[in-house]
Biopython code that builds the backbone (N, CA, C, O; Angstrom):
import numpy as np
from Bio.PDB.StructureBuilder import StructureBuilder

atoms = [
    (1, "MET", "N", (3.922, 33.892, -144.663)),
    (1, "MET", "CA", (3.185, 34.985, -145.238)),
    (1, "MET", "C", (4.060, 36.233, -145.162)),
    (1, "MET", "O", (4.721, 36.484, -144.154)),
    (2, "GLN", "N", (4.053, 37.011, -146.246)),
    (2, "GLN", "CA", (4.807, 38.261, -146.233)),
    (2, "GLN", "C", (4.020, 39.350, -146.945)),
    (2, "GLN", "O", (3.244, 39.081, -147.863)),
    (3, "PHE", "N", (4.232, 40.570, -146.508)),
    (3, "PHE", "CA", (3.621, 41.737, -147.132)),
    (3, "PHE", "C", (4.698, 42.467, -147.912)),
    (3, "PHE", "O", (5.805, 42.665, -147.413)),
    (4, "THR", "N", (4.377, 42.867, -149.140)),
    (4, "THR", "CA", (5.356, 43.511, -150.005)),
    (4, "THR", "C", (4.620, 44.308, -151.071)),
    (4, "THR", "O", (3.400, 44.461, -150.999)),
    (5, "THR", "N", (5.343, 44.812, -152.050)),
    (5, "THR", "CA", (4.726, 45.423, -153.226)),
    (5, "THR", "C", (5.260, 44.718, -154.463)),
    (5, "THR", "O", (6.387, 44.223, -154.480)),
    (6, "VAL", "N", (4.427, 44.685, -155.498)),
    (6, "VAL", "CA", (4.811, 44.040, -156.753)),
    (6, "VAL", "C", (4.519, 44.968, -157.924)),
    (6, "VAL", "O", (3.727, 45.906, -157.823)),
    (7, "ARG", "N", (5.184, 44.677, -159.041)),
    (7, "ARG", "CA", (4.828, 45.326, -160.301)),
    (7, "ARG", "C", (4.311, 44.241, -161.233)),
    (7, "ARG", "O", (4.724, 43.085, -161.147)),
    (8, "ILE", "N", (3.414, 44.619, -162.114)),
    (8, "ILE", "CA", (2.866, 43.688, -163.098)),
    (8, "ILE", "C", (3.680, 43.802, -164.378)),
    (8, "ILE", "O", (3.883, 44.900, -164.895)),
    (9, "GLU", "N", (4.148, 42.657, -164.892)),
    (9, "GLU", "CA", (4.776, 42.606, -166.211)),
    (9, "GLU", "C", (3.901, 41.734, -167.095)),
    (9, "GLU", "O", (3.595, 40.593, -166.749)),
    (10, "ARG", "N", (3.506, 42.269, -168.224)),
    (10, "ARG", "CA", (2.654, 41.539, -169.156)),
    (10, "ARG", "C", (3.517, 40.737, -170.123)),
    (10, "ARG", "O", (4.675, 41.089, -170.347)),
    (11, "PRO", "N", (2.971, 39.654, -170.707)),
    (11, "PRO", "CA", (3.751, 38.813, -171.626)),
    (11, "PRO", "C", (4.361, 39.577, -172.799)),
    (11, "PRO", "O", (5.406, 39.180, -173.315)),
    (12, "GLU", "N", (3.730, 40.655, -173.220)),
    (12, "GLU", "CA", (4.276, 41.399, -174.360)),
    (12, "GLU", "C", (5.391, 42.349, -173.949)),
    (12, "GLU", "O", (5.895, 43.102, -174.783)),
    (13, "GLY", "N", (5.787, 42.330, -172.678)),
    (13, "GLY", "CA", (6.921, 43.111, -172.217)),
    (13, "GLY", "C", (6.588, 44.453, -171.612)),
    (13, "GLY", "O", (7.492, 45.228, -171.299)),
    (14, "THR", "N", (5.316, 44.749, -171.438)),
    (14, "THR", "CA", (4.939, 46.026, -170.838)),
    (14, "THR", "C", (4.838, 45.906, -169.318)),
    (14, "THR", "O", (4.639, 44.816, -168.782)),
    (15, "VAL", "N", (4.977, 47.035, -168.637)),
    (15, "VAL", "CA", (4.815, 47.117, -167.180)),
    (15, "VAL", "C", (3.697, 48.131, -166.935)),
    (15, "VAL", "O", (3.962, 49.325, -166.797)),
    (16, "PRO", "N", (2.442, 47.655, -166.880)),
    (16, "PRO", "CA", (1.332, 48.594, -166.767)),
    (16, "PRO", "C", (1.137, 49.203, -165.375)),
    (16, "PRO", "O", (0.462, 50.225, -165.246)),
    (17, "LEU", "N", (1.713, 48.597, -164.334)),
    (17, "LEU", "CA", (1.482, 49.126, -162.991)),
    (17, "LEU", "C", (2.571, 48.651, -162.039)),
    (17, "LEU", "O", (3.032, 47.513, -162.127)),
    (18, "GLU", "N", (2.979, 49.530, -161.129)),
    (18, "GLU", "CA", (3.984, 49.221, -160.109)),
    (18, "GLU", "C", (3.434, 49.586, -158.735)),
    (18, "GLU", "O", (2.438, 50.302, -158.622)),
    (19, "GLY", "N", (4.091, 49.087, -157.695)),
    (19, "GLY", "CA", (3.755, 49.479, -156.334)),
    (19, "GLY", "C", (2.439, 48.944, -155.808)),
    (19, "GLY", "O", (1.790, 49.601, -154.995)),
    (20, "ILE", "N", (2.030, 47.763, -156.254)),
    (20, "ILE", "CA", (0.774, 47.160, -155.791)),
    (20, "ILE", "C", (1.042, 46.461, -154.458)),
    (20, "ILE", "O", (1.880, 45.562, -154.389)),
    (21, "ALA", "N", (0.347, 46.862, -153.415)),
    (21, "ALA", "CA", (0.518, 46.244, -152.099)),
    (21, "ALA", "C", (-0.153, 44.872, -152.092)),
    (21, "ALA", "O", (-1.329, 44.743, -152.431)),
    (22, "VAL", "N", (0.615, 43.841, -151.698)),
    (22, "VAL", "CA", (0.097, 42.469, -151.704)),
    (22, "VAL", "C", (0.551, 41.702, -150.464)),
    (22, "VAL", "O", (1.469, 42.099, -149.745)),
    (23, "GLN", "N", (-0.132, 40.596, -150.257)),
    (23, "GLN", "CA", (0.251, 39.588, -149.270)),
    (23, "GLN", "C", (0.562, 38.332, -150.071)),
    (23, "GLN", "O", (-0.243, 37.916, -150.905)),
    (24, "ILE", "N", (1.719, 37.723, -149.829)),
    (24, "ILE", "CA", (2.110, 36.496, -150.516)),
    (24, "ILE", "C", (2.086, 35.373, -149.495)),
    (24, "ILE", "O", (2.722, 35.452, -148.444)),
    (25, "GLU", "N", (1.342, 34.327, -149.823)),
    (25, "GLU", "CA", (1.168, 33.208, -148.902)),
    (25, "GLU", "C", (1.460, 31.902, -149.627)),
    (25, "GLU", "O", (0.954, 31.670, -150.725)),
    (26, "GLN", "N", (2.262, 31.066, -149.024)),
    (26, "GLN", "CA", (2.597, 29.777, -149.621)),
    (26, "GLN", "C", (1.337, 28.928, -149.768)),
    (26, "GLN", "O", (0.552, 28.799, -148.828)),
    (27, "ALA", "N", (1.152, 28.359, -150.942)),
    (27, "ALA", "CA", (0.031, 27.454, -151.171)),
    (27, "ALA", "C", (0.425, 26.057, -150.702)),
    (27, "ALA", "O", (1.600, 25.775, -150.468)),
    (28, "THR", "N", (-0.551, 25.209, -150.573)),
    (28, "THR", "CA", (-0.289, 23.828, -150.178)),
    (28, "THR", "C", (-0.233, 22.951, -151.426)),
    (28, "THR", "O", (-0.671, 23.362, -152.501)),
    (29, "ALA", "N", (0.299, 21.761, -151.281)),
    (29, "ALA", "CA", (0.332, 20.813, -152.394)),
    (29, "ALA", "C", (-1.099, 20.514, -152.854)),
    (29, "ALA", "O", (-1.341, 20.321, -154.046)),
    (30, "GLU", "N", (-2.037, 20.477, -151.919)),
    (30, "GLU", "CA", (-3.439, 20.211, -152.266)),
    (30, "GLU", "C", (-4.001, 21.339, -153.125)),
    (30, "GLU", "O", (-4.782, 21.085, -154.042)),
    (31, "ASP", "N", (-3.608, 22.599, -152.838)),
    (31, "ASP", "CA", (-4.041, 23.717, -153.676)),
    (31, "ASP", "C", (-3.571, 23.504, -155.103)),
    (31, "ASP", "O", (-4.342, 23.684, -156.046)),
    (32, "GLY", "N", (-2.320, 23.126, -155.267)),
    (32, "GLY", "CA", (-1.767, 22.909, -156.595)),
    (32, "GLY", "C", (-2.482, 21.810, -157.346)),
    (32, "GLY", "O", (-2.797, 21.958, -158.527)),
    (33, "GLU", "N", (-2.738, 20.710, -156.669)),
    (33, "GLU", "CA", (-3.432, 19.596, -157.322)),
    (33, "GLU", "C", (-4.856, 19.979, -157.673)),
    (33, "GLU", "O", (-5.346, 19.636, -158.750)),
    (34, "ARG", "N", (-5.521, 20.682, -156.780)),
    (34, "ARG", "CA", (-6.908, 21.087, -157.019)),
    (34, "ARG", "C", (-6.998, 22.049, -158.201)),
    (34, "ARG", "O", (-7.989, 22.044, -158.931)),
    (35, "LEU", "N", (-5.977, 22.867, -158.392)),
    (35, "LEU", "CA", (-5.998, 23.865, -159.459)),
    (35, "LEU", "C", (-5.229, 23.433, -160.700)),
    (35, "LEU", "O", (-4.947, 24.258, -161.569)),
    (36, "GLY", "N", (-4.884, 22.143, -160.794)),
    (36, "GLY", "CA", (-4.306, 21.618, -162.016)),
    (36, "GLY", "C", (-2.807, 21.786, -162.160)),
    (36, "GLY", "O", (-2.295, 21.787, -163.279)),
    (37, "VAL", "N", (-2.089, 21.930, -161.054)),
    (37, "VAL", "CA", (-0.631, 22.042, -161.109)),
    (37, "VAL", "C", (-0.053, 20.789, -160.448)),
    (37, "VAL", "O", (0.730, 20.880, -159.503)),
    (38, "GLN", "N", (-0.449, 19.624, -160.954)),
    (38, "GLN", "CA", (0.002, 18.367, -160.385)),
    (38, "GLN", "C", (1.520, 18.288, -160.410)),
    (38, "GLN", "O", (2.164, 18.671, -161.386)),
    (39, "GLY", "N", (2.068, 17.789, -159.331)),
    (39, "GLY", "CA", (3.506, 17.593, -159.256)),
    (39, "GLY", "C", (4.275, 18.832, -158.850)),
    (39, "GLY", "O", (5.496, 18.780, -158.701)),
    (40, "ALA", "N", (3.584, 19.943, -158.668)),
    (40, "ALA", "CA", (4.282, 21.163, -158.244)),
    (40, "ALA", "C", (4.766, 20.977, -156.813)),
    (40, "ALA", "O", (4.059, 20.437, -155.962)),
    (41, "ARG", "N", (5.966, 21.430, -156.575)),
    (41, "ARG", "CA", (6.477, 21.386, -155.209)),
    (41, "ARG", "C", (5.770, 22.472, -154.412)),
    (41, "ARG", "O", (5.575, 23.571, -154.931)),
    (42, "PRO", "N", (5.382, 22.207, -153.182)),
    (42, "PRO", "CA", (4.611, 23.197, -152.418)),
    (42, "PRO", "C", (5.289, 24.557, -152.336)),
    (42, "PRO", "O", (4.605, 25.579, -152.276)),
    (43, "TYR", "N", (6.618, 24.593, -152.333)),
    (43, "TYR", "CA", (7.282, 25.881, -152.205)),
    (43, "TYR", "C", (7.346, 26.635, -153.527)),
    (43, "TYR", "O", (7.914, 27.726, -153.571)),
    (44, "ASP", "N", (6.793, 26.101, -154.589)),
    (44, "ASP", "CA", (6.772, 26.781, -155.879)),
    (44, "ASP", "C", (5.407, 27.363, -156.228)),
    (44, "ASP", "O", (5.264, 27.984, -157.281)),
    (45, "VAL", "N", (4.404, 27.181, -155.377)),
    (45, "VAL", "CA", (3.069, 27.712, -155.649)),
    (45, "VAL", "C", (2.634, 28.609, -154.489)),
    (45, "VAL", "O", (2.881, 28.316, -153.319)),
    (46, "PHE", "N", (1.974, 29.718, -154.859)),
    (46, "PHE", "CA", (1.635, 30.746, -153.884)),
    (46, "PHE", "C", (0.272, 31.345, -154.191)),
    (46, "PHE", "O", (-0.185, 31.321, -155.334)),
    (47, "TRP", "N", (-0.367, 31.877, -153.172)),
    (47, "TRP", "CA", (-1.538, 32.732, -153.322)),
    (47, "TRP", "C", (-1.052, 34.157, -153.120)),
    (47, "TRP", "O", (-0.322, 34.438, -152.169)),
    (48, "ILE", "N", (-1.447, 35.045, -153.998)),
    (48, "ILE", "CA", (-1.105, 36.457, -153.846)),
    (48, "ILE", "C", (-2.417, 37.239, -153.790)),
    (48, "ILE", "O", (-3.274, 37.121, -154.666)),
    (49, "TYR", "N", (-2.543, 38.036, -152.738)),
    (49, "TYR", "CA", (-3.746, 38.828, -152.487)),
    (49, "TYR", "C", (-3.380, 40.306, -152.474)),
    (49, "TYR", "O", (-2.395, 40.693, -151.845)),
    (50, "THR", "N", (-4.164, 41.140, -153.162)),
    (50, "THR", "CA", (-3.938, 42.575, -153.036)),
    (50, "THR", "C", (-4.478, 43.007, -151.678)),
    (50, "THR", "O", (-5.466, 42.453, -151.195)),
    (51, "THR", "N", (-3.839, 43.988, -151.066)),
    (51, "THR", "CA", (-4.243, 44.398, -149.714)),
    (51, "THR", "C", (-4.838, 45.802, -149.668)),
    (51, "THR", "O", (-5.300, 46.243, -148.616)),
    (52, "GLN", "N", (-4.830, 46.505, -150.793)),
    (52, "GLN", "CA", (-5.378, 47.856, -150.798)),
    (52, "GLN", "C", (-6.328, 48.042, -151.977)),
    (52, "GLN", "O", (-6.193, 48.976, -152.767)),
    (53, "GLY", "N", (-7.287, 47.132, -152.074)),
    (53, "GLY", "CA", (-8.282, 47.220, -153.138)),
    (53, "GLY", "C", (-7.839, 46.528, -154.410)),
    (53, "GLY", "O", (-6.815, 45.847, -154.452)),
    (54, "VAL", "N", (-8.638, 46.722, -155.443)),
    (54, "VAL", "CA", (-8.347, 46.143, -156.757)),
    (54, "VAL", "C", (-7.453, 47.136, -157.500)),
    (54, "VAL", "O", (-7.792, 48.316, -157.586)),
    (55, "PRO", "N", (-6.320, 46.682, -158.037)),
    (55, "PRO", "CA", (-5.429, 47.596, -158.754)),
    (55, "PRO", "C", (-6.133, 48.257, -159.941)),
    (55, "PRO", "O", (-7.064, 47.687, -160.509)),
    (56, "SER", "N", (-5.685, 49.456, -160.312)),
    (56, "SER", "CA", (-6.281, 50.147, -161.459)),
    (56, "SER", "C", (-6.061, 49.349, -162.751)),
    (56, "SER", "O", (-6.843, 49.467, -163.694)),
    (57, "VAL", "N", (-5.010, 48.547, -162.792)),
    (57, "VAL", "CA", (-4.786, 47.579, -163.867)),
    (57, "VAL", "C", (-4.838, 46.211, -163.193)),
    (57, "VAL", "O", (-3.833, 45.764, -162.640)),
    (58, "PRO", "N", (-5.996, 45.532, -163.226)),
    (58, "PRO", "CA", (-6.128, 44.264, -162.519)),
    (58, "PRO", "C", (-5.176, 43.188, -163.025)),
    (58, "PRO", "O", (-4.800, 43.173, -164.197)),
    (59, "MET", "N", (-4.792, 42.288, -162.120)),
    (59, "MET", "CA", (-3.967, 41.134, -162.489)),
    (59, "MET", "C", (-4.778, 40.220, -163.391)),
    (59, "MET", "O", (-6.000, 40.135, -163.273)),
    (60, "ARG", "N", (-4.077, 39.531, -164.304)),
    (60, "ARG", "CA", (-4.748, 38.557, -165.158)),
    (60, "ARG", "C", (-3.799, 37.388, -165.426)),
    (60, "ARG", "O", (-2.594, 37.475, -165.190)),
    (61, "ARG", "N", (-4.371, 36.301, -165.922)),
    (61, "ARG", "CA", (-3.592, 35.099, -166.221)),
    (61, "ARG", "C", (-2.400, 35.455, -167.110)),
    (61, "ARG", "O", (-2.518, 36.273, -168.022)),
    (62, "ARG", "N", (-1.247, 34.827, -166.834)),
    (62, "ARG", "CA", (0.019, 34.964, -167.544)),
    (62, "ARG", "C", (0.817, 36.191, -167.136)),
    (62, "ARG", "O", (1.971, 36.324, -167.542)),
    (63, "ASP", "N", (0.232, 37.107, -166.335)),
    (63, "ASP", "CA", (1.029, 38.223, -165.827)),
    (63, "ASP", "C", (2.143, 37.676, -164.944)),
    (63, "ASP", "O", (1.983, 36.637, -164.303)),
    (64, "VAL", "N", (3.259, 38.371, -164.915)),
    (64, "VAL", "CA", (4.326, 38.058, -163.969)),
    (64, "VAL", "C", (4.333, 39.178, -162.948)),
    (64, "VAL", "O", (4.425, 40.355, -163.297)),
    (65, "LEU", "N", (4.232, 38.796, -161.669)),
    (65, "LEU", "CA", (4.267, 39.753, -160.573)),
    (65, "LEU", "C", (5.681, 39.741, -160.015)),
    (65, "LEU", "O", (6.151, 38.710, -159.534)),
    (66, "VAL", "N", (6.357, 40.874, -160.075)),
    (66, "VAL", "CA", (7.739, 40.981, -159.631)),
    (66, "VAL", "C", (7.752, 41.651, -158.272)),
    (66, "VAL", "O", (7.317, 42.795, -158.133)),
    (67, "ASP", "N", (8.250, 40.942, -157.266)),
    (67, "ASP", "CA", (8.354, 41.479, -155.909)),
    (67, "ASP", "C", (9.367, 42.616, -155.935)),
    (67, "ASP", "O", (10.518, 42.419, -156.326)),
    (68, "GLU", "N", (8.945, 43.792, -155.524)),
    (68, "GLU", "CA", (9.822, 44.957, -155.593)),
    (68, "GLU", "C", (10.757, 45.074, -154.392)),
    (68, "GLU", "O", (11.649, 45.922, -154.387)),
    (69, "LEU", "N", (10.563, 44.230, -153.371)),
    (69, "LEU", "CA", (11.349, 44.350, -152.144)),
    (69, "LEU", "C", (12.171, 43.120, -151.785)),
    (69, "LEU", "O", (13.170, 43.240, -151.076)),
    (70, "ASN", "N", (11.779, 41.942, -152.256)),
    (70, "ASN", "CA", (12.405, 40.694, -151.815)),
    (70, "ASN", "C", (13.013, 39.929, -152.979)),
    (70, "ASN", "O", (12.443, 39.871, -154.068)),
    (71, "SER", "N", (14.175, 39.346, -152.733)),
    (71, "SER", "CA", (14.848, 38.589, -153.783)),
    (71, "SER", "C", (14.599, 37.094, -153.630)),
    (71, "SER", "O", (14.261, 36.603, -152.553)),
    (72, "ASP", "N", (14.776, 36.396, -154.729)),
    (72, "ASP", "CA", (14.675, 34.945, -154.765)),
    (72, "ASP", "C", (15.993, 34.397, -154.217)),
    (72, "ASP", "O", (17.055, 34.741, -154.738)),
    (73, "PRO", "N", (15.954, 33.554, -153.180)),
    (73, "PRO", "CA", (17.208, 33.059, -152.607)),
    (73, "PRO", "C", (18.042, 32.209, -153.562)),
    (73, "PRO", "O", (19.251, 32.080, -153.371)),
    (74, "GLU", "N", (17.411, 31.624, -154.593)),
    (74, "GLU", "CA", (18.152, 30.794, -155.543)),
    (74, "GLU", "C", (18.910, 31.615, -156.582)),
    (74, "GLU", "O", (19.945, 31.175, -157.082)),
    (75, "THR", "N", (18.401, 32.812, -156.913)),
    (75, "THR", "CA", (19.006, 33.585, -157.995)),
    (75, "THR", "C", (19.606, 34.910, -157.527)),
    (75, "THR", "O", (20.469, 35.473, -158.200)),
    (76, "GLY", "N", (19.152, 35.407, -156.378)),
    (76, "GLY", "CA", (19.586, 36.710, -155.906)),
    (76, "GLY", "C", (18.898, 37.862, -156.624)),
    (76, "GLY", "O", (19.146, 39.025, -156.306)),
    (77, "GLN", "N", (18.032, 37.551, -157.593)),
    (77, "GLN", "CA", (17.266, 38.561, -158.312)),
    (77, "GLN", "C", (15.919, 38.747, -157.627)),
    (77, "GLN", "O", (15.534, 37.942, -156.779)),
    (78, "LEU", "N", (15.208, 39.800, -157.992)),
    (78, "LEU", "CA", (13.881, 40.012, -157.427)),
    (78, "LEU", "C", (13.008, 38.779, -157.677)),
    (78, "LEU", "O", (13.041, 38.197, -158.761)),
    (79, "ALA", "N", (12.237, 38.393, -156.675)),
    (79, "ALA", "CA", (11.351, 37.234, -156.791)),
    (79, "ALA", "C", (10.263, 37.521, -157.817)),
    (79, "ALA", "O", (9.758, 38.639, -157.912)),
    (80, "ARG", "N", (9.909, 36.489, -158.587)),
    (80, "ARG", "CA", (8.920, 36.620, -159.661)),
    (80, "ARG", "C", (7.902, 35.496, -159.539)),
    (80, "ARG", "O", (8.245, 34.357, -159.224)),
    (81, "TYR", "N", (6.638, 35.839, -159.795)),
    (81, "TYR", "CA", (5.537, 34.887, -159.704)),
    (81, "TYR", "C", (4.638, 35.045, -160.922)),
    (81, "TYR", "O", (4.214, 36.155, -161.243)),
    (82, "ARG", "N", (4.340, 33.922, -161.611)),
    (82, "ARG", "CA", (3.447, 33.970, -162.772)),
    (82, "ARG", "C", (2.035, 33.598, -162.330)),
    (82, "ARG", "O", (1.824, 32.585, -161.664)),
    (83, "VAL", "N", (1.071, 34.438, -162.714)),
    (83, "VAL", "CA", (-0.336, 34.145, -162.435)),
    (83, "VAL", "C", (-0.724, 32.971, -163.321)),
    (83, "VAL", "O", (-0.720, 33.086, -164.547)),
    (84, "SER", "N", (-1.058, 31.837, -162.702)),
    (84, "SER", "CA", (-1.281, 30.621, -163.483)),
    (84, "SER", "C", (-2.748, 30.237, -163.607)),
    (84, "SER", "O", (-3.066, 29.207, -164.202)),
    (85, "GLY", "N", (-3.629, 31.030, -163.066)),
    (85, "GLY", "CA", (-5.065, 30.787, -163.201)),
    (85, "GLY", "C", (-5.768, 32.116, -163.334)),
    (85, "GLY", "O", (-5.123, 33.164, -163.362)),
    (86, "LEU", "N", (-7.075, 32.084, -163.415)),
    (86, "LEU", "CA", (-7.820, 33.330, -163.471)),
    (86, "LEU", "C", (-7.692, 34.049, -162.134)),
    (86, "LEU", "O", (-7.935, 33.462, -161.080)),
    (87, "ALA", "N", (-7.313, 35.309, -162.181)),
    (87, "ALA", "CA", (-7.293, 36.114, -160.955)),
    (87, "ALA", "C", (-8.738, 36.432, -160.605)),
    (87, "ALA", "O", (-9.521, 36.835, -161.465)),
    (88, "GLU", "N", (-9.082, 36.250, -159.351)),
    (88, "GLU", "CA", (-10.451, 36.476, -158.919)),
    (88, "GLU", "C", (-10.564, 37.848, -158.268)),
    (88, "GLU", "O", (-9.766, 38.207, -157.403)),
    (89, "THR", "N", (-11.563, 38.605, -158.695)),
    (89, "THR", "CA", (-11.796, 39.947, -158.158)),
    (89, "THR", "C", (-13.009, 39.910, -157.247)),
    (89, "THR", "O", (-14.059, 39.395, -157.630)),
    (90, "PHE", "N", (-12.874, 40.447, -156.056)),
    (90, "PHE", "CA", (-13.940, 40.487, -155.069)),
    (90, "PHE", "C", (-14.430, 41.925, -154.938)),
    (90, "PHE", "O", (-13.890, 42.717, -154.166)),
    (91, "ASP", "N", (-15.484, 42.246, -155.723)),
    (91, "ASP", "CA", (-16.038, 43.600, -155.790)),
    (91, "ASP", "C", (-14.892, 44.598, -155.963)),
    (91, "ASP", "O", (-14.035, 44.404, -156.825)),
    (92, "ALA", "N", (-14.865, 45.647, -155.168)),
    (92, "ALA", "CA", (-13.770, 46.618, -155.231)),
    (92, "ALA", "C", (-12.816, 46.395, -154.072)),
    (92, "ALA", "O", (-11.969, 47.239, -153.781)),
    (93, "ASP", "N", (-12.960, 45.237, -153.403)),
    (93, "ASP", "CA", (-12.195, 44.981, -152.177)),
    (93, "ASP", "C", (-10.777, 44.515, -152.434)),
    (93, "ASP", "O", (-9.833, 45.119, -151.925)),
    (94, "HIS", "N", (-10.599, 43.438, -153.223)),
    (94, "HIS", "CA", (-9.263, 42.906, -153.474)),
    (94, "HIS", "C", (-9.292, 41.900, -154.617)),
    (94, "HIS", "O", (-10.356, 41.517, -155.104)),
    (95, "GLN", "N", (-8.093, 41.478, -155.035)),
    (95, "GLN", "CA", (-7.944, 40.401, -156.006)),
    (95, "GLN", "C", (-7.134, 39.285, -155.376)),
    (95, "GLN", "O", (-6.296, 39.525, -154.508)),
    (96, "GLU", "N", (-7.394, 38.049, -155.825)),
    (96, "GLU", "CA", (-6.625, 36.874, -155.411)),
    (96, "GLU", "C", (-6.132, 36.182, -156.670)),
    (96, "GLU", "O", (-6.859, 36.065, -157.656)),
    (97, "ALA", "N", (-4.871, 35.721, -156.623)),
    (97, "ALA", "CA", (-4.315, 35.021, -157.783)),
    (97, "ALA", "C", (-3.480, 33.840, -157.314)),
    (97, "ALA", "O", (-2.688, 33.958, -156.379)),
    (98, "PHE", "N", (-3.665, 32.699, -157.973)),
    (98, "PHE", "CA", (-2.844, 31.518, -157.732)),
    (98, "PHE", "C", (-1.647, 31.643, -158.648)),
    (98, "PHE", "O", (-1.815, 31.801, -159.857)),
    (99, "CYS", "N", (-0.437, 31.576, -158.104)),
    (99, "CYS", "CA", (0.782, 31.856, -158.865)),
    (99, "CYS", "C", (1.820, 30.761, -158.684)),
    (99, "CYS", "O", (1.848, 30.065, -157.669)),
    (100, "GLU", "N", (2.675, 30.628, -159.698)),
    (100, "GLU", "CA", (3.829, 29.740, -159.623)),
    (100, "GLU", "C", (5.088, 30.608, -159.599)),
    (100, "GLU", "O", (5.195, 31.601, -160.319)),
    (101, "ARG", "N", (6.018, 30.212, -158.767)),
    (101, "ARG", "CA", (7.284, 30.955, -158.681)),
    (101, "ARG", "C", (8.055, 30.748, -159.977)),
    (101, "ARG", "O", (8.132, 29.633, -160.493)),
    (102, "VAL", "N", (8.626, 31.834, -160.501)),
    (102, "VAL", "CA", (9.460, 31.786, -161.701)),
    (102, "VAL", "C", (10.906, 31.847, -161.225)),
    (102, "VAL", "O", (11.302, 32.806, -160.564)),
    (103, "VAL", "N", (11.692, 30.835, -161.555)),
    (103, "VAL", "CA", (13.077, 30.801, -161.130)),
    (103, "VAL", "C", (13.978, 31.115, -162.315)),
    (103, "VAL", "O", (13.946, 30.438, -163.342)),
    (104, "GLY", "N", (14.776, 32.149, -162.147)),
    (104, "GLY", "CA", (15.763, 32.498, -163.159)),
    (104, "GLY", "C", (15.225, 33.036, -164.457)),
    (104, "GLY", "O", (15.936, 33.047, -165.462)),
    (105, "GLY", "N", (13.975, 33.487, -164.462)),
    (105, "GLY", "CA", (13.436, 33.981, -165.722)),
    (105, "GLY", "C", (13.036, 35.404, -165.725)),
    (105, "GLY", "O", (12.570, 35.912, -166.744)),
]
sb = StructureBuilder()
sb.init_structure("model")
sb.init_model(0)
sb.init_chain("A")
sb.init_seg("    ")
for serial, (resi, resn, name, xyz) in enumerate(atoms, 1):
    if name == "N":
        sb.init_residue(resn, " ", resi, " ")
    sb.init_atom(name, np.array(xyz, "f"), 0.0, 1.0, " ", f" {name:<3s}", serial, name[0])
structure = sb.get_structure()
């Protein structure tokens, strides 16, 4: 588990929000299978939770969350995660998103 900040990149190339405080937690293989990502390697799927409320621009499916502080060890570039399911919003408390790691993209 790690705490960091991310920026949201939308599929159309816009960056609607930066500096979102999150917790990134490795998902299990069972999480991937349960959510329809059969065959995903456990280290390629993650849960990302906002830690300071719901962002003013909420996360949504297909968004790419770019870690603003940590790099991907395979590429040396900032780590990237694609929201692969519906992001769930819990009142005004936080959002949770099931994500797949994007390598080299």
